N, C-alpha and C positions, 0 to 999 in steps of 0.2 A: 801854733800855726797862725800866721798873720794872713788871713784870707784875702783881705783887700790888696795887700802887696803881691800876693801870688797871682791874683786876677789881673793886676796891672801888667805883669810880665808875660802872661799867657797870650798866645796868638789866638785869633778867631778860630782857626782850625783845631787848636788844642782844646779850647773851651767846648766846641761842638763834640769832639771825640770823648771828652771827659763825661759827657752826658749819655754815654752808652757804655755798657759793661765791657769788661775784658774777656770774660768767658761766661760759663753758665751761672757761677755764683759770686764772682768778684767784680768790684769796680776797677777801673784802670789805675795803675801806678804810673806816676810821672816823676821819677826820682830827680830829674834835673830841675823840677819846679818844687821839690820838697813835698810831693803829694804821695802818700802811701796808698796801697790798695786796702780795701776792707772786704770782708766776706759776709755773705748773708745765707741763710738756710731756711728751709721750710719749718714751720710749725704746722698747724697751730696747737695740737695737743701733744707735742713732743718734738724734740729736735730731730731733724732728718738731714744730717750732714753727710754728704757723699765725698769721701776723701780722694777718690779717683774718678772713674767714669760717672758722669752726671746725667740725669734724665728728669723729666717732669713727673713721672709716674711712680717713682720709688722702686723701680725694677732692679737697679744696680745696688750694690751693697752700701750700707750706711754704717757710721760708727755706732757702737752700742749706746742706747739712750733710753730713758724712762718713757714708757707709753702711758700717758694719762688718759682718763676717760674723755671721750670726744665731747664736743660742745652740746650735742643733742642730749647727752646724759647729764653732764655737769650743770647745765642750765636748769635741770629739774630740781636741783637743790635750792634754788632761789637764794643762794648764799654768796653774797659779794665777797666776803672775806676769804672764803674758800677759793673762789676764782682768782683772787689777788695772789694767794699763796701758790696756786698752780702756775700762774704766769711768772712769778718770781723764781720758782724751782726750775722751770724750763729755761729761763734766762741764765741762771747760774750754770746750768749744763752747757749752754751756748758759750758763755764766757770761758769755761774750762776748755772748750774745744776751739777757742779763738774765732768764734763767730760773733760779729758785731750787731747783726740785725736778724731778729726772728720774724719770719713772714707769717704773721697772724696777729690777732684772731680774725675770723670771718663774721661779719655782722649782717649778712643778707637775710631777708625774710623768707621763711619756708612758704612759698606761694602754692606749690604743688608737691604732693608726696612723691612724685616721680623724679624730682630733681636729684641728680646724682651726687650732689655735694651737701645735701641736707644734714648728713651726719656731722659735718664740721661747722654748721650754722646753729645758732643758739635756739631760735624760736620763731613761731609765726606771729608773736606779739612784739611789736617794736619797742615797747617799754622794757620788757624783760631782756630782749636782745641787746638793747643799748646799755642797760645797767651791767649786764654780765660782761659785755665787751669792754666797757670802761674799767671795770675791776681787773680784768685780765691784763689789760694794757698797763694800768698803774703798777701792777706787780712786776711786769717786765721792765718798765722804765725805771722803777725804783733801784734796780741793780746797776744802771748805767748802760745796759744793753738797749738797743732800739727795738721798737715794735712796728708792725706794718698792718694797719687796719684794711681789711679787704672784704669783698671785691667791689669797689665803688664804681658803679652802682647798678641796681636792678639786674643783677646777675642771678637769675632764678631758674635756669635750666642748663643742662649739659648738652642737650640735643642741638646740633649746629651752633655750638657755643661761640665759635669764632665769627659768626656772621649774623646771628639772630638780632632782631630789633625789638626792644621793649617799648611798646606804645602805651603811654600812660599820661593822663592829664595831670597838671601840676598839683592840684589839691591832693589827689590820691598819692602822688609821688611824695609829697612833703609829709603827709600824715601817717603813711605806712612805710614806704620803701626807703626814704631818706632819714626818717626819724631816729632809727637805731644808730645810724652813722653820726648824726648830729650829737646825740648824747655821748657817744664814745669819743668823739673829737673834743667836745667841750669839757667833759669830766675826766677822760683818761689821758688826754694830751699825747697821742702817739707821735713818734718821730717821723713816721712816713704813712702815707695812704696809698694803697695799690689800686690803680684804675682797672676796670674790668674789660673783658673781650668785646662785649656786646655793644650794639648801637642803642642809643636812647632817643626815641622819636626821630630816627634817621641819621643821627650823628654818633660816630664811634666815641666811646668814653675818653680815649686818649686825645681826641680832637675837640672835646667839648668844653669850651671856655666857660659857658654858663655853669657847668657842673664843677669844674676844677678850680675856677678862679672866683666867679661871682658868688656862688653858694659856699663852697668849701673855705675859701680864704677870706673873702670880703664879708660874708654874713656870719660865718661860724668862727672866724679868727684863727684858722689853722695856719701855723707858720713853719711847718716842716716841708718835707720833700714828697713829691708825687712820683711813684715808680710804676711802671707798667706791669701788668701781669705778664707772664713769660710768653712773648710773641704777640702782645696786644697792641703794639704801636701800629697805627694805621698810616698816617702821613706825618713824617718827622717835622716838617715845617709847621703844619697846623698844630702839632703837639707842643712845640715851643710857644706858639701864640696862645694856646689854651692854658699853659701852665703845667704841662707834663714834663717833668724834669729829667728823669733817668729811664732809659730804655734798657730792658732786660729781656732775654739774656744778651750777652755781648758776643764778641767774636766776629762781627761783621761791621762794615762801615756803611750800613743802610742809610741812604739819603744824606750822608755827611757832605758830599760835594754839592748836592742840591741846596743844602742849607747855607753853605758858604756863598754860593751864587745868589741865593735869595737875599742875603744880607747886602751883597754888593749892588743888586739891582733895586733894593729898597722894599722888596716884598716882606722881608723879615728884618726886624730891628736887632742890632747886635746886643742891645740891652736885654732883649728877651732871652738871648742865649746866655749872656753873662748872669742874669738872674737865676737861671737853672743851674749853671755851673757853680754859682755861689752856694746854692742849696746842697749840691753834692758835697762840696768842701765842708759845709757846716755839719752835715751828717757824719762825715769822716772824723772831723775834729771832736764831735760830741761823743762818738762811740768807740773810736779806735783805741783809745788809751785803756779801755777796760779789757781788751783782748790782746795786749802785748804787741801792738803795732808801733809803739814808740821807738823801738830799737832801730827802725829804719832811718830816723832823722834825729840825731842828737840835739838835745836842748831846743826842741822845736814845739813842744806842747806844754801847756801850763795847767796843773791841777787847780781846783777851785780853792782849797784851803790846805794849810799844813799845820799840824799840831804836834806836840810831844805827847807820848803815851807813857804811862808808868807801868804798863803791863805788857809782857811779851806773849800773852797767851794765844793770840791769833796769828802769830808769825809761823811761817812754814819753812821747810828746807829750801836751800838754794836751787832754783830751777831755771833761771834765765838772767841775762844781763840786758838792761835797758837803760836809756838815758832820757831825762827830761829836766826842765828847769821851772823855777817859779820866781817871783820877785815881789819886793815891797810888802812884807807882811810882818806882824809882830811875832817874835820868837823868843824862847827861853834859851839860855846858854848853860852848858853843863858845868857844874861846880868842879868836876874833875875831868880829865881827858880819857876816862875809861870807856864810856859807852853811852849811846843814846838810842831810843826807839822813836821813830817818827810815825805818825798816823796820818795817812792821806785820806782826805774826805773829798769824794768826787760826786757832785750833785747830792743825792740823798743817801749815798752808800759810803760807809766808813769801814776801813780795814787797816790793820797795822802791817808795816813792812820794814825791812832792814835796809840801811843805806850805807854807802861809803861816800864820805864828803870829798868832792873834787875841788870845790872852791867855795869859800864862805867869807863874805865881807859884810861888815855891819855899817849901817848908815845912822847918822844922828838924826834928831827930829827935824832938822832943816834939810835933810836929804843928802848930806855930804858924807863921804866915806870916813869912818872913824879909824884912823890908821892904827891906833893902839889895839883896838879890839881885833882888827884884821890880823895883825902880826901875832897877837897873843894866841890865836887859834890856828895859825898856819900849820902847826905840827899835827893837827887832826886830819889833814887831807887824805892820808893813805890808810887810815884806820877803818876797818870794817866793824861797825858797831853791832854787837850781838847780845847785849844784855842791858838791863836798865840800871840806873844809878840816881842819886839825888840830883835835883835840878834847881837852879837858881835863876829867877827872872831878871832879865836885863831890859830896860825900857828903850830898846832900839828897834829899827827895822832893818831887814837884811835882804841881800840878793844871794840866792843859793843855786848852785848847780851840783847835782849829785847823781850817783849811779845806783839804780835799783838792783838789789842783790837777791831779793826774794819776791815771790808772787803767790797770791792766794790760789 
């Protein structure tokens, strides 16, 4: 996905529209721009994917999934490695169900025992909460699935949660209520941060530039996407200005016309809109390949690395047909035209898959196509490789397009 080229072709109205969801759990697909939709679902202590009727409370049926101990219990272990494994397990269930983003973990402080969401927050101690959240996030992100650190910030009560105002001085805020988020962001590196419903000293979180840009991005170095809690967007124009990128859930055109008009009259910069649209595209490009969204756009996505594998042990039965491409990387060539196993490494996650070569051309060290190598391998184009064989290294670089025949 060439994000900058896509953005150049998009109209202002399309960029504004991309920054709100398509429905309860999906981002918008814009097939004419080469933009697939991606799905997100609730965590944080187990996948809550609703295949049909969606709701915020878990009333309607969800797909079967493992229910892990809630954060209030798992944090009692003080075991970062355990939390990391839990995050990884939840993410792998998400990937198996074609979910790209798990909405969790929650790192708010337990300020009052009456808070209705204390069960899914780790601790009243910002150090413990931050370390547990960072471990959980790193486990999720390790798989290539995205995480969403929530609810940023000072979301410490359910009573009147859509309109409450957390009045806190800055020292208390930074030493207690923001500290757990700071640790989770700097050590866990979440793909997204979810802003909360409440106001903070009179300003809704979604409109709070100090919170979402000056602290989160400028001070802590967060480079991902900010998504609203479901229904937490206050003013869409102020949200763009604050650095709030994606409004969820979708299904409405809330303030889209007003945003376009604000750009035209100079109240809102188009660059503010473009910046948020870019972050949406970056999230899709980062996570969509792990959940089999590539099939929507042939040869449009590039894995990080491609290697040969001598072992077929992690290959599974054929379940899908997808397309993607890669370019300019060193590769071995088969000594015989029998078979090959490729191993795709995406970020920190490696797994073996089977491929059918559609096109294979070798480049010499100067970057020119080596016609002899290209023609020598033309007869491999329609072979479905299903077993391993001896490999011989050839010191060339190559451009490859291939069809994915299996999926973990």
